[in-house]
Structures are given as structure tokens and as C-alpha cells.
C-alpha positions as CSV (number, residue, x, y, z in Angstrom):
1,M,0.0,0.0,0.0
2,G,2.2,2.8,-1.3
3,D,-0.7,5.4,-1.6
4,T,-1.3,7.6,1.5
5,D,-5.1,7.5,1.0
6,D,-5.0,3.7,0.8
7,Q,-3.1,3.5,4.1
8,E,-5.5,5.9,5.8
9,R,-8.5,3.8,4.8
10,F,-6.9,0.6,6.0
11,Q,-5.9,2.1,9.4
12,A,-9.4,3.5,10.0
13,I,-11.0,0.1,9.5
14,H,-8.3,-1.7,11.5
15,R,-8.8,0.7,14.5
16,Y,-12.6,0.1,14.3
17,Q,-12.1,-3.6,14.3
18,A,-9.8,-3.2,17.4
19,G,-12.8,-1.6,19.3
20,E,-12.3,2.1,18.8
21,K,-15.3,4.3,18.4
22,V,-16.3,5.7,15.0
23,R,-16.5,9.3,16.4
24,A,-13.0,9.1,17.7
25,I,-11.6,7.7,14.5
26,C,-13.2,10.3,12.3
27,S,-12.2,13.1,14.6
28,S,-8.5,12.1,14.7
29,M,-8.4,11.6,10.9
30,D,-10.5,14.7,10.2
31,R,-12.9,12.6,8.2
32,S,-16.7,12.4,8.0
33,K,-18.8,9.5,9.1
34,Q,-20.0,9.1,5.5
35,W,-16.4,8.6,4.4
36,F,-15.8,6.0,7.2
37,Y,-19.0,4.0,6.5
38,K,-18.2,4.0,2.8
39,W,-14.9,2.2,3.4
40,L,-16.4,0.0,6.1
41,N,-18.9,-1.4,3.6
42,R,-16.1,-1.7,1.0
43,S,-14.0,-3.7,3.5
44,K,-16.8,-6.3,3.8
45,S,-16.5,-7.2,0.1
46,T,-14.5,-10.1,-1.3
47,E,-12.0,-7.8,-2.9
48,A,-8.4,-8.2,-1.6
49,E,-7.6,-4.6,-2.2
50,W,-10.9,-3.0,-1.1
51,Y,-9.1,0.1,0.1
52,A,-7.8,1.0,-3.3
53,S,-9.3,3.9,-5.3
54,Q,-11.5,2.9,-8.3
55,S,-12.1,4.7,-11.6
56,R,-15.1,7.0,-11.5
57,S,-15.6,6.8,-15.3
58,P,-18.9,5.2,-16.3
59,Q,-18.7,1.5,-17.2
60,A,-21.0,2.0,-20.1
61,V,-21.3,5.1,-22.4
62,A,-24.9,5.8,-23.3
63,N,-24.2,7.1,-26.8
64,R,-21.5,4.6,-27.8
65,T,-22.1,3.3,-31.3
66,R,-23.3,-0.2,-31.3
67,Q,-20.5,-2.6,-32.1
68,E,-22.3,-4.2,-35.0
69,I,-22.9,-0.8,-36.7
70,E,-19.3,0.1,-36.2
71,A,-18.2,-3.2,-37.8
72,I,-20.6,-2.5,-40.7
73,V,-19.1,0.9,-41.3
74,K,-15.6,-0.6,-41.4
75,L,-16.8,-3.3,-43.9
76,V,-18.6,-0.8,-46.2
77,R,-15.6,1.5,-46.2
78,L,-13.3,-1.5,-47.2
79,E,-15.8,-2.5,-49.9
80,L,-15.9,1.0,-51.4
81,Y,-12.1,1.3,-51.2
82,N,-11.6,-2.0,-53.0
83,E,-13.9,-0.9,-55.7
84,G,-11.8,2.2,-56.3
85,L,-14.7,4.5,-55.2
86,F,-15.0,7.4,-52.8
87,C,-14.9,5.9,-49.3
88,G,-15.5,8.9,-47.1
89,A,-18.3,9.3,-44.5
90,Q,-20.8,10.5,-47.0
91,A,-20.2,7.7,-49.5
92,I,-20.4,5.2,-46.6
93,A,-23.7,6.6,-45.5
94,W,-25.1,6.4,-49.0
95,R,-24.0,2.8,-49.5
96,M,-25.6,1.8,-46.1
97,E,-28.8,3.5,-47.2
98,E,-28.7,1.5,-50.5
99,Q,-28.2,-1.7,-48.6
100,C,-31.1,-0.8,-46.2
101,I,-28.9,-0.9,-43.1
102,K,-30.4,0.9,-40.1
103,P,-29.7,2.9,-38.1
104,I,-27.3,4.9,-40.2
105,P,-24.9,6.9,-38.0
106,S,-24.3,10.6,-38.5
107,L,-21.5,11.7,-40.8
108,R,-19.6,12.9,-37.7
109,T,-20.0,9.5,-36.1
110,I,-18.8,7.7,-39.2
111,N,-15.8,10.0,-39.4
112,R,-14.9,9.2,-35.7
113,I,-15.1,5.5,-36.4
114,L,-12.8,5.9,-39.4
115,V,-10.3,7.9,-37.4
116,R,-10.5,5.4,-34.4
117,H,-9.6,2.5,-36.7
118,A,-7.0,4.4,-38.8
119,L,-9.1,4.1,-41.9
120,T,-8.4,7.5,-43.3
121,H,-5.4,6.7,-45.5
122,R,-5.6,7.2,-49.3
123,R,-4.0,5.5,-52.2
124,T,-0.8,7.1,-53.3
125,G,-1.2,6.2,-56.9
126,R,2.6,5.8,-57.0
127,Y,3.8,4.0,-60.1
128,E,6.3,1.2,-59.8
129,P,8.0,0.7,-63.2
130,K,8.3,-2.9,-64.5
131,G,11.3,-2.0,-66.6
132,K,9.4,-2.9,-69.8
133,K,9.1,-0.6,-72.8
134,Y,5.6,0.9,-72.9
135,P,4.0,2.0,-76.2
136,S,3.1,5.5,-75.1
137,P,1.1,7.6,-77.6
138,R,2.8,10.6,-79.0
139,A,1.6,13.9,-77.6
140,N,4.1,16.6,-78.8
141,K,1.3,18.9,-80.1
142,P,-2.0,20.1,-78.8
143,G,-4.9,17.9,-79.8
144,M,-2.8,14.7,-80.2
145,V,-3.9,12.9,-77.0
146,H,-6.7,13.5,-74.4
147,Q,-6.5,11.5,-71.3
148,T,-10.1,11.0,-70.0
149,D,-11.5,9.6,-66.7
150,I,-14.7,9.5,-64.7
151,V,-14.7,10.4,-61.0
152,G,-17.4,9.4,-58.7
153,P,-19.9,8.9,-57.3
154,C,-19.5,12.3,-55.6
155,Y,-22.0,14.1,-53.4
156,L,-23.2,17.7,-52.8
157,R,-25.1,18.9,-49.8
158,G,-28.4,18.8,-51.6
159,P,-27.9,15.8,-51.2
160,V,-27.0,15.5,-54.9
161,R,-25.2,12.5,-56.3
162,F,-23.1,13.0,-59.4
163,Y,-20.2,11.9,-61.5
164,S,-17.6,14.1,-63.1
165,L,-16.0,13.5,-66.5
166,H,-12.5,14.9,-66.8
167,S,-10.3,15.3,-69.9
168,V,-6.7,16.7,-70.1
169,D,-4.8,17.5,-73.3
170,L,-1.3,16.0,-72.7
171,A,0.6,18.6,-74.7
172,T,-1.0,21.7,-73.1
173,R,-2.6,20.4,-69.8
174,C,-5.8,22.2,-70.9
175,S,-8.5,20.4,-68.9
176,G,-12.2,19.9,-69.4
177,I,-14.8,19.2,-66.7
178,S,-18.4,18.0,-67.3
179,P,-20.7,16.8,-64.4
180,M,-23.0,13.9,-65.1
181,S,-25.9,12.4,-63.2
182,S,-24.9,8.9,-64.2
183,M,-21.8,7.2,-65.6
184,G,-23.1,6.0,-68.9
185,G,-25.8,6.5,-71.5
186,Q,-26.5,9.7,-73.2
187,G,-25.1,11.7,-70.4
188,L,-21.6,10.4,-71.1
189,I,-21.9,11.2,-74.8
190,D,-23.2,14.7,-74.1
191,S,-20.3,15.3,-71.6
192,I,-17.5,14.2,-74.0
193,W,-19.1,16.3,-76.8
194,A,-19.3,19.3,-74.5
195,I,-15.6,19.0,-73.5
196,W,-14.6,18.6,-77.2
197,Q,-16.5,21.9,-77.9
198,R,-14.1,23.6,-75.5
199,L,-10.8,21.7,-75.9
200,G,-11.2,20.6,-79.5
201,M,-11.3,17.0,-80.7
202,P,-8.1,14.9,-80.2
203,K,-6.5,12.4,-82.5
204,S,-6.4,9.9,-79.7
205,Q,-8.9,9.6,-76.8
206,Q,-7.1,7.6,-74.0
207,V,-9.3,6.0,-71.4
208,D,-9.3,3.1,-68.9
209,N,-11.3,-0.1,-69.3
210,A,-14.6,0.9,-67.8
211,M,-17.6,-0.7,-69.5
212,E,-19.1,2.8,-70.0
213,F,-16.2,3.3,-72.5
214,Y,-15.8,0.0,-74.3
215,G,-19.2,-1.6,-74.1
216,S,-19.8,-4.9,-72.5
217,P,-17.7,-8.1,-71.9
218,T,-20.8,-10.0,-73.1
219,H,-20.4,-8.5,-76.5
220,P,-16.6,-7.6,-76.7
221,R,-16.8,-6.9,-80.4
222,G,-19.9,-4.7,-80.2
223,M,-18.0,-1.4,-80.0
224,G,-19.3,0.6,-77.1
225,P,-20.6,4.2,-77.1
226,L,-17.2,5.9,-77.0
227,I,-15.9,3.9,-79.9
228,R,-19.0,4.5,-82.0
229,L,-18.8,8.2,-81.1
230,C,-15.1,8.6,-82.0
231,L,-14.5,6.6,-85.1
232,P,-16.8,8.5,-87.5
233,L,-14.9,11.7,-86.5
234,G,-11.5,10.2,-87.2
235,I,-10.7,9.9,-83.4
236,E,-8.9,6.7,-82.3
237,P,-9.8,5.5,-78.8
238,C,-6.9,4.0,-76.8
239,F,-7.5,1.8,-73.8
240,I,-4.7,1.6,-71.2
241,P,-3.6,-1.7,-69.6
242,I,-6.0,-3.3,-67.2
243,K,-5.5,-2.3,-63.5
244,E,-2.8,0.2,-64.4
245,P,-4.4,3.6,-63.7
246,W,-1.1,5.4,-63.6
247,R,-1.0,5.0,-67.4
248,N,-3.6,7.8,-67.2
249,G,-1.4,9.6,-64.7
250,V,-1.9,13.2,-66.0
251,V,-5.7,13.0,-65.7
252,E,-5.4,11.1,-62.4
253,K,-3.3,13.9,-61.0
254,F,-5.9,16.4,-62.2
255,N,-8.6,14.3,-60.5
256,H,-6.8,14.7,-57.2
257,H,-6.3,18.4,-57.8
258,W,-10.0,18.8,-58.6
259,Q,-11.0,17.0,-55.4
260,Q,-8.7,19.1,-53.2
261,K,-9.3,22.5,-54.8
262,F,-12.9,22.2,-55.9
263,L,-15.0,19.4,-54.5
264,R,-13.9,19.8,-50.9
265,R,-14.3,23.6,-51.0
266,V,-17.5,24.3,-52.8
267,D,-20.9,24.6,-51.1
268,L,-23.4,23.7,-53.8
269,H,-26.9,22.3,-53.7
270,S,-28.0,21.6,-57.2
271,Q,-26.9,20.3,-60.6
272,V,-27.3,23.8,-62.1
273,E,-24.9,25.3,-59.5
274,L,-22.5,22.4,-60.0
275,R,-22.3,22.9,-63.8
276,R,-21.7,26.7,-63.4
277,A,-19.1,26.2,-60.7
278,S,-17.4,23.4,-62.7
279,L,-17.0,25.6,-65.8
280,A,-15.6,28.4,-63.6
281,F,-13.0,26.1,-62.0
282,E,-12.1,24.7,-65.5
283,H,-11.5,28.3,-66.7
284,K,-9.5,29.2,-63.6
285,H,-7.3,26.1,-64.0
286,N,-6.6,26.6,-67.7
287,S,-5.9,30.3,-67.4
288,R,-4.1,30.6,-64.0
289,Y,-2.4,27.4,-63.0
290,R,1.2,27.2,-64.1
291,Y,3.0,23.9,-64.9
292,S,6.8,23.2,-64.7
293,A,6.3,20.8,-67.6
294,L,5.1,23.7,-69.7
295,G,8.1,25.9,-68.7
296,G,6.0,27.9,-66.2
297,K,3.2,28.6,-68.7
298,T,-0.5,28.2,-68.0
299,P,-2.4,25.7,-70.2
300,L,-4.0,28.4,-72.3
301,A,-0.7,30.3,-72.7
302,S,0.9,27.0,-73.9
303,L,-1.9,26.4,-76.4
304,T,-1.6,29.9,-77.7
305,A,2.2,29.6,-78.1
306,A,1.8,26.3,-80.0
307,G,-0.1,28.1,-82.8
308,V,-2.1,24.9,-83.6
309,T,-5.6,25.1,-85.1
310,L,-7.8,22.5,-83.4
311,P,-10.7,20.7,-84.9
312,F,-14.1,21.1,-83.2
313,P,-17.3,19.0,-83.3
314,P,-19.3,19.5,-86.5
315,A,-22.6,20.2,-84.6
316,E,-23.6,21.9,-81.4
317,K,-25.7,19.0,-80.2
318,A,-24.2,15.6,-79.5
319,P,-25.4,12.6,-81.5
320,Q,-28.2,10.7,-79.8
321,L,-28.1,7.1,-78.7
322,P,-28.3,4.5,-80.1
323,L,-25.3,5.3,-82.3
324,S,-24.8,3.3,-85.5
325,K,-21.9,0.9,-85.8
326,P,-18.9,2.5,-87.6
327,K,-17.6,0.9,-90.8
328,H,-14.2,2.6,-90.8
329,G,-11.5,3.6,-88.3
330,R,-9.3,2.1,-85.7
331,Y,-9.2,1.7,-81.9
332,H,-6.4,0.4,-79.7
333,A,-5.8,-1.5,-76.4
334,I,-2.5,-1.7,-74.7
335,R,-2.0,-4.9,-72.7
336,F,0.7,-6.5,-70.6
337,I,1.1,-10.2,-71.6
338,R,1.6,-12.3,-68.5
339,Q,3.0,-15.8,-68.0
340,D,-0.2,-17.5,-69.4
341,G,0.6,-15.9,-72.8
342,R,-3.0,-14.6,-73.3
343,L,-4.2,-11.2,-74.5
344,N,-7.4,-10.0,-72.8
345,L,-9.4,-7.8,-75.1
346,F,-12.5,-6.7,-73.3
347,G,-13.1,-10.2,-71.9
348,E,-12.1,-12.1,-75.0
349,S,-8.8,-14.0,-74.8
350,F,-6.3,-14.5,-77.6
351,P,-3.1,-16.6,-77.5
352,M,0.1,-14.7,-78.1
353,P,3.6,-15.7,-79.3
354,S,6.0,-16.6,-76.6
355,E,8.3,-13.7,-77.4
356,V,5.8,-11.2,-76.1
357,I,5.4,-12.8,-72.6
358,H,6.1,-10.2,-69.9
359,E,6.0,-7.4,-72.5
360,Y,3.5,-4.7,-73.4
361,V,1.8,-5.0,-76.8
362,K,-0.6,-2.7,-78.6
363,A,-3.7,-4.5,-80.0
364,T,-5.2,-2.5,-82.9
365,V,-8.7,-3.2,-84.2
366,D,-8.9,-2.3,-87.9
367,V,-12.6,-1.8,-88.4
368,T,-12.3,-1.2,-92.1
369,H,-10.7,-4.5,-92.8
370,Q,-12.0,-6.4,-89.8
371,R,-8.5,-7.3,-88.5
372,L,-6.9,-7.5,-85.1
373,K,-3.2,-6.5,-85.4
374,I,-0.7,-7.0,-82.5
375,Y,2.4,-4.8,-82.3
376,L,5.4,-5.2,-80.0
377,D,6.8,-1.6,-80.1
378,T,6.5,-0.9,-83.8
379,V,6.9,-4.5,-85.1
380,L,3.8,-6.3,-86.3
381,I,3.9,-9.7,-84.6
382,D,0.4,-11.1,-85.4
383,D,-2.5,-10.3,-87.7
384,L,-5.8,-12.0,-87.0
385,E,-9.3,-11.9,-88.5
386,Y,-11.6,-10.0,-86.2
387,R,-15.2,-9.9,-87.4
388,L,-17.1,-7.1,-85.6
389,R,-20.6,-8.0,-84.6
């Protein structure tokens, strides 16, 4: 018993058990009778150290989140993270609502759960090179290559759920932003068309392998909406390798910039406000942000200095779905051939020669001649019949 209070309590009860009066004990120790009887009752318990102080904090917190709800929040956050989606408090609450999970904690409570379990880290997007030659598209002039990506779902305070289509011209870093209520359908066509009206049409439209871009793995040769939109205009879609988002690194970096400088700072409540604010941010970025890759120029200054005349869409209104199947043109898919020696083209598998295992190849679909041509660097290594359905 190293604690002075512990010794005093033990001595008081020992003196009482030796026959001393309660009044005398309390008077000599300058303690109340209430204090004495408290420790007398405690001494009758089965605890060996009954005289020791105990924590006064409540054993149960009335507003503590139920353990099962906390576990669900963690699982939903992991699910969203693994799907490559927004996985913050608002996105978690929306997913719980979609799955009819009740009660749904407040956003503040969800944030506390995430912090408590260290679930606030983000992907770094850092690229680890494989040491293999990659068939990067040439982008030494404005309008050569646009990198395009979809961000979302995102949320406004309305609450308004939306997606945002972003395109970046690799040569000038001029960027286009177009909010969408959904990822696919006519909204996607309208958004791409609207960005082309501001940035001009590229020679190559580089995207990832989202079904909204290429179509469906059920019909890998059906040519999705982006392909059908691009080919009649002489634009060649190019699909980056599967699960390698860093190949669209410029637009991915712009996505992060947009999230930090726009999405987290605006206070908007409707699609109309969102579109107006998105155009304002696009103009601010293109006219005021300076890039070291451009020699300190802004994107618009870089475009002006290039002196290139860009082509623009032939009509103000975008074509309406369904789009007819093109009869001419080309589109490409860059793929890394693994140990199994197979090329995955939108769900359809093709055997490849052994010399391209562990190498990047470019698969070019020649719509005019219905051929699939495989290139290693600039060398044609295979030429297959590819009947488009």
C-alpha cells in the first residue's frame, strides 16, 4: 500500500475492528462518518484490495455506437475502397442506405469510427515501373492525346449524387470538366461532346477499361458508345492496360487536384450550381495554373504559343443514342502479356507468341478490314481476322 489514502482507509477500519469508536476515528483523521462507512462497507466485500481507489468513469457510455454498426461501417468502407470509389463518410452513409442498413450513423460519427480504426489513409497512386518498354502515344502537339477519366460517385449537400468527366490535353494540360448524373448512357456522350467543344477534338482519346467506354464483356466486339462516337470523327480511342491507372497519370493527378481544390471547398446544392461552378473552375485552372512541364506557362498560354488550329465537333448538339456501328477507323488497347501468354481484349482471350510474354503490346482493331493487329513496339507480330458484330 504505497498510496497515502490507501493506508489511511486501511488504518481506519483496523482501528474500528480493534474496538475504537467511530466518532474518535473520524475526529482524529479529520474525516466524515459518511467517508468512514463507505470504506467500512467496502471492507466487507470479497476484494483483496478493497481500500484502493476505483475509476469514476462510467462502465457503459450511453451514446457509444453499437459494435455491430461500427463493424458494418468498417466493412462498407473497405468495400468502397476495394472498388476504387469514394470511401469517405458521405459515401459510406449512401452505401448503407442503398443496402437498407439501419440505423445509419451521422457523418460525424462515421468519421470518428474511421479515425479510431485508422481508416483515413488514401491511395498514393505511385507507379512502380516494371522495366518494360511501354507504347506511349505521341503527344508533342495540342490535340494529339486527351486522357479521360470519370470520378465518382461524388456528393453535394443537396444531397445531390453525381459523376464528373475529366479530360486533359497532354501537350498543353488544358482540362475539361463535365458533371453527369450517371456514368453511362446519353449523359456520357453529351459530356464528352461538350468537352470537345471547349478543348477541341483529339486524334487519340485515351481511357481506362470501364464498361461505360468500351461496351460490355458479353459483347466484346460490339463497339461501345465511346468507340462509336469517336470513329466517324477520325478519333482513335486507346484503352490503357487493365488495372494500371497510372498510365492515365496526368488526368489522375488532375482528379486529385479537382478533389482538393474544388470538390472539398464548394458549397453547392443543385446540378445547375454544380455545372456553373465546374466551368468556372475549369477556366481558372486553364488560365491561371502554371506547370513546370510547360516551362511555367499556363495551359491556355501553352496552347496559344503552339499556334495549332484545333478541330471542333461538327454540330452543337451531340449525337443521340443508339449510335450506329462505324464501318471505318481504328481503336487500340495496350496490354501486358503475363505468363499465361494470353491477351485479354474486353473479356475475349487470344493466344500470343512466346516472345511477347512479360511485354507490353498494342492491339489495334482495324474496323475497315475487320482485322486485329498486334504490335510489339512498332513491329507487327500477329494479324488475325476480327469480325465485328
